[in-house]
C-alpha positions, -999 to 999 in steps of 0.1 A, spaced: 697 388 -10 663 400 -4 645 433 -16 621 450 10 588 463 -7 583 500 -3 550 508 15 539 529 -15 538 498 -34 511 480 -6 478 483 -18 455 512 -3 430 502 25 399 520 29 376 518 60 341 512 57 329 549 60 350 555 30 337 532 11 301 543 24 308 578 12 320 567 -23 291 544 -28 266 566 -10 251 549 15 253 540 54 285 527 69 261 502 88 251 490 54 289 482 40 298 463 76 265 442 76 270 433 41 306 423 52 296 408 81 275 387 63 297 376 37 277 395 7 308 418 -3 346 413 -5 366 428 26 398 422 44 400 425 83 433 432 95 432 441 132 397 436 135 383 464 115 365 459 79 391 474 52 385 474 14 408 477 -14 401 494 -49 393 458 -64 370 451 -35 352 484 -42 350 475 -77 336 441 -71 308 455 -46 297 477 -72 295 445 -98 277 426 -74 249 448 -70 248 461 -105 212 457 -121 211 453 -160 179 458 -179 164 425 -191 145 425 -228 111 414 -213 112 450 -191 112 467 -225 81 451 -235 62 453 -201 31 467 -202 27 499 -181 11 503 -150 -16 524 -162 -28 499 -186 -19 468 -166 -54 444 -157 -67 452 -122 -71 427 -98 -112 422 -93 -126 429 -60 -151 401 -48 -186 415 -49 -201 379 -29 -218 391 4 -200 377 35 -215 371 64 -210 393 92 -204 384 130 -209 410 155 -182 411 184 -190 420 216 -160 428 242 -160 406 276 -162 424 307 -127 430 320 -115 404 348 -111 429 376 -145 442 370 -156 404 370 -136 392 403 -142 424 418 -182 422 420 -180 387 429 -157 392 460 -176 426 472 -210 403 474 -199 376 490 -183 397 519 
């Protein structure tokens, strides 16, 4: 005998708007990440849907942990600055061309 599963036993599905609100980002961003295959999702009926497990995985994917090298990093105020080139660079002055309408307009009016 087959036992039917209750609707309450099925996983809750959340829309992209719900996930965006929970993650404090835009709905567009959630849909774009799903479209590009960067985050897990399901697409029943043609719309992006997410389970609690999907949201947890999204948070793990975009999680950043501090690295050991960042604790020994030199503060920006003490970091060496890039030197500015002090050698003289020859400067070429530019001259604008005469507009085409002025060039062709003069030659046609003088030819007549």
